[in-house]
N, C-alpha and C positions, 0 to 999 in steps of 0.2 A: 427474623434473620433467615435469608434463603438457604444458607448452608452453614455448617459448623467449621468445615475445613475444605480449602480448595488448593489443588496443586497447579502450578503454572508451568506449562511445558514449553519453556523458552528461556532466554538468557538476556543479558544486556538491558538497555533502557526500557524495552517494552515489558520485561519481567518486573522491573521496579515500578513502572507505571501501574501495572495491575496490582502489585503488592500494596501500594499506597491506598488504592480504593478499597481493597479487601480490609485493610486495617481500619479505615474510616467506617466500614460497614460492620465492624465487630466480628469478622470472619478470620479464623486462623489460616495461615498461608504456608505452603510448602514450595521450596525452590528445588530445582534439579540442576546438576552440573556435570560437565565432562571432566576428564582428567586435566585438560588444559585450563579449566575454569575453577579449579578447587579453591582458589583464593580470589575469585572474581567479585567485584563490588555488589552484584545483585544478590549474593547470598546473605549479605548483612541486613537486607530489608525484609526477609521472610522469617517466620517463626521457627522453621526447621528446614533442613536441606538434605537431599538424598543424591548420592552419586549414581549415575546411570551409564557410565561407560567411558571408553577411550576418547581422545580428542577429536577424531574424525566424526563428523556429524552422523554418518551412517551407523556408527557404533554407540551413539549417545542421543543427541537431540532428534534424530530421525528413527530411533529404534522404538517402534510402537510397543512391542512386548515388554521391554524393560520399563518404559514410562508407565504403562498401565499397571504393571506389577508393583512399581514404586507407589503409585496412588493407592492400590489395595493394601499394601503393607503398612502405610502410614495412616490409613483410615480416612483418606480424602474422599469426599462425596462427589466432587466435581473436578473437572480439569479445564483450565482456560488455556487455549493454544497460542494466544498472542497473534502475531503474523509471521509469515515465513515458516520454515521447517514443516511442521505437520498441520498447520492451520487450515489448509484446504485439501486435506487428504480424507476422502470419504472413508477409506479403510480405518483410519484412526478414530473417526467419530463412531463407526460401527463397532470397533473393538471396545470403545468405552461403553456403548450400549450393552454389548454382550456381557461385559464385566459388571454391569449394574452401576456404572459411574456416569454422571451427567456430563455431557460434552457441552461446554458453554459456547454455543454456536448453533447453526442450523442443522437440519437433519442430514444424515448421510446421503439421502436421495437428492436433496437440493445441492449439496456440495458436488456430487457426481454430475448432476445435470448441468450446472453452471461451469464446472471444470472442463467440460467438453465444449469448446468454442463453437463447433458446428451446431450441436444440439441447442446451445444457449441462444445462438442467432435465430434458429428456427422457432424456438419456444417464445422468445421475447417478441419476435416479429408477429407470431400468431396472437400474442397478448396485446398487440397494438403499438409496440415501440417501433419507430422508424429504424431500419437497419441499413448499413452501408451496402450499396449495390454489389451483388456478388451471388455466390451459391450458398445454399443451406444444406448441402449434402457433401460428404467427403469426396475428394478428387484422388483417384487411384494411381494414375500414370502421367508421365510427362506429356504424352500425346493428348490425353484428356485435358490436362492443364493448358496446353497450347491452344486447343480449340475453345475452351471456356474463356481464356484470356482475350482471345480475339473478339468474342461475343461481348464481354464486359467492356473492353476498350482499355488500352494502355494509358498510363502505367497501372500495374496491378500489384497487390500485396499477396504473397503466398504465406500462409500462417499455419503453424502446427496447431492442431485442434486442442492439444493439452498444454500449449505454450503459455508464457506469461513473463512479466518482468523484462520484456524486450527480447527474450530468447525465442527461437523458433519462428522468426519472422524475416522474410527476405522480399526485396522489391525488384520487380522486373519492369524496365521502362520501354522494352520493345521485345519482339519475338525472339531476338537473338539472346536474350537474357533469361527467358522463362525456364529453360532446362536447368541451368545452374541455380536459379532461385528455388525451384521446386525441390531439387535434390538436397540443397543446403538446408531448407526448412525441415525436410524430412529427417535429415541427419541430426539436426539440433533437437527436434522433437523426440527422437529415439534416445539420444544421448542424455538429455536433461530430464525428460519426463517419461521415458519408457514407452512412448507412443509416437509412431511416425505418421499418423493420420494427418492430412493437410486439407486446407480449403483455400479458395481464392475470393478476393473482394477488391473493389476499386481502390486504388491508392489515392488518398486525399492529400493534396499538396499543402504543406504547412498548416494543418488544422489546429484548432485549440483543443485542449484536453479538459473536458468538463465532466465532473462526476457528482452524483446526487446521493446523499446519505439518507438511508431509511432505517426505521426500527419497526418491528412487527411482533405482536404477541400472539399467543394461541387462542385468544378470545375474540379475534377478528379485528383488532385495532391495528391500524397501520398509519404511521406518521413519517414526514420527512423533516430533516434538519437543514434544509437548504442545499446549496451546492458549493463545490470547490473548483477552482481553476488550477490545473497542474501542468500547464503548458511548457514551463521551463524544464527541459529534460536534456539528458545526454544518453545516447544509445537507447532511446525509448524508455529510459528510467528517470524518475522524477528527481528534481533537485530543489525546486522552490514551489510552494503551494500557497494559495490564498483563498479567502472567502470574505465576501461574495465574489463571484466571477465578474471581473471589471467590464467585460464587453458583451455580456449576455443581455439580449433584448428582454425587457420585463414581460411583454406579451408572450414571447417564445418560452421564457422561463415558466410562466404560469401554465401554459399548455403542456410543457414537458413534465412538470411535476404532477399534473393530473394523470398523464399517461404512465408515469413511474408508479404512482400509488395504485392505479388500476391493474398494472401488470403484476405487481407484488401480491395483490389480493388474489388475482386469477391463478397464480401458480402456488398459492398457499404457503408462501415463505414465512419463516419465523426467525427472530433474533435480529442482529444488526447485519446490514449489507450495504454495498455500494454499487450503484449503476453507473458504469463508466461510458462516456460518450465522446465522439469527435464532432467538432463544430466547424463549419466553413460558412462564414456569414451568418445568416439566420437559419441555415440548415443544420440540424443536429441529429446525429445517428448513433444508435446503440452500438457499443464496442464489445463490452463484456460485463459480467457481474462478479464482484469479489465477495465471497461468502465468509467474510471475516472482518475484524476491525482493520482499518487502514493505518499506515504509518502517519498519514496527515490528518487523522481524526482530531488532532489538537486544535487546528484552526476552527473547526466547527464547534468544538467545546468553548472556544474563546468568544465566538460571536453569539452563541445561544445560551451558554451557562449550563448545558446539559452534560452530565458525566456519562459518556457513552459506555464505558466499561461497567459502571454500576447498573445501567439499564440492561446490558448483556447478561449480567449475573442474575438479575431479577427475572428476566424473560426466560432464562434457562431453567429457573426454578418453577416456572409455570405462573408467575405473578403477572398481572396486567401492567401495561406501560404506566409509569408514574406521571407522565405528562400527556395532555391532549394536544392536538394540533393547534387549537386556539390558544394554548398556553405558551407555545413556542414563539419567542420574540427574537428578532435579529438586531444586534446592536453593533455598529461600527464595522471595522475591517481588521482582519487578522492575516498575518503572513508567517510562513514557516520556512526556514532554511535548514536543509540537511547538512550537518557538519560531518563530512566524510573524511576519513584518512586517505586522501587521494591526491595525485598530482594532476592538476588541470592541464598543465603544459604537456604532459605525456598522455594526452587523450583520456584523462580521468582514470588512469590506472591506479589500483590500490597502492598505498604507500605505508606499509606496516612498519612498526618500530616500537620504541618505548617512550611513553609520555614522561617527559622530565619535569614539566610544570603545567599546572592547570588552574585556571581562574575563570569562573563563570560570570556573565553579566547579571545585573539586577535592575532594580528600579521599577517605576510604574509600568504596568502592562507588559512585563517581560516574564516569559516562562521558559525554562530549560528542562527538557527530558533527556537524561543522560545516565550512563553507567561508567563514565570516565573519571579518572583521578590520577594524580601524579604517581609515577611508578608503574602504571598499568602497561602491560605489553599488548600491542595491537597485532594480532596474528592474521596471516592470510587465510587461516582456516575458516574464518567466519566473515560476515558482512562487514564492509568498510565503514558503515555509519557508526560514529561514536556518540553523537548527540543530535538533538533537534532544538533549534532556537526558534521560539515562537513569540511574536509580539502582537499586541492589540491596541488600536487607537480609534479615534473618531471616524477617520476616513482613510482612503488608500495613501494619500500623500503623507498624512501624519504617521501612518503605520510604517511607511518607507523610511521616514526620518528616524523613527524610533528604532527600526531594525538596524539602520546604519550606525546609530549610536551604540546599540547593544553589541553589534559585531566588532566595533572598535574596542570594546571592553573585554571581549572574549579572547583569552590567551591560552594557547595550547603549545607547549614547548616539546622539542625533540622529534616531532614528526610533521610532515606536510599535511595540511588540511585544506578544505575548500573555503575557509574564511576569507582569504584575499579575493577569491573568485566572486563570492557573494557581494563583498563590498564594492568591487568594480562594476559588476553587472547592475546592481541596484542604483548605481549613480549614472547610468546611461540614459540617453533619450529614448532608446528602444523600450526599456522598462517603464519609463514615465509614460510612454504612449501605449502601454499595455500590449506590446507585441510579443510574439512567441520567442524572440531572441535567438532563433536558430542560426542566424548569421554570426552570432557571437560564440555560442557554445560549440560551433564547428570550426571556428577560426583559430588554428594552431598558433599563428603569430601573435594574435591578441592575447590568447591564453598564456603564452610564454612570457609576454611582456608583464603580465600581472604578477607572475611568480618572481620575475627579476626585480620588480619594484618592491615586493614584500621581503 
């Protein structure tokens, strides 16, 4: 057993997801909660629970000192950060190290390296990954941005070096837009990430978003668990994910996986990670690396049978990977729909409220990761995702039919969710043709008609 007790520094469905694996591994678990979450469902899945502060994330789920102190006080040997909150904060991983607590993730150095998008582009480019045409150094002024944009060629994307989740990114389609895009990206970088540093790269029109899941131990073993396609998005944030990627050329896939494995070995990365890429036709470019478990890790687990959370825990304890590359087999097709408390008709704005009724789907090949239940209040204080619905079937068409069936069974009363959106989108010719569906996710009239019908 890698550890006796692990604290999970998160809430909601990802906390429950980790607690379940910890229980299967025979490891005691500790939940944390804010004042707003003192009766939250995730607390019932842990062996014990510790309060860490007020409802505001800065006072609780983002408070490094309180979380580390809670782990020390309850005797936890390790902390799993989940995703979001502190999962990609090098300072948190370092605080764990100083407190002699194992951080279940990569080293602070790698979190810091990949958290800076400029350094990450330069590092992965040097390691052999193709990168989107652009600069690998920070851009300091509007004047410099204007000059570089002219060299790259419009349209260009201005990105905050510390950005992510769609924040800190602006598009300039011509010289008249570069100043506003640059200052806007700087402002969001400073406001959301405390870092106004920006860089520029070529804007790729309607690319596919493809990412590669890797696992690496400290004994020199690196494997991949295939790829996911996460092209269905709104505001550059994912809504639907699937594995395998339906349009990725097999030869391109094989070449990219070789480069991904080589790059991970070269930088000496350990634990789970995801290499995110943008694809236009058969050209695939490195976008960024996420140094944590992904929301959409479930689709990879469904097609490979590998418990990624369990591997993370073993790797953090210094154990070798439990599977070799030749042991990994890919079976069928999996699709995940994020069930967010949002109004699609209002531009996917959060729609908080109280859940008055809740019924999950079931049956063959259906998985629901959730922390929702009847009576739960969905607050605007935290992320709007209340559940993830994942299905697995023999192929993409069968998985789509299964997802539509499961969505029809999923009942959430009292609040608006994206269930009607998912049902409508998966029934379109665009989805059947494996398109990015940006014409639909940006069509306010179409989105409004969905909610009217529901």
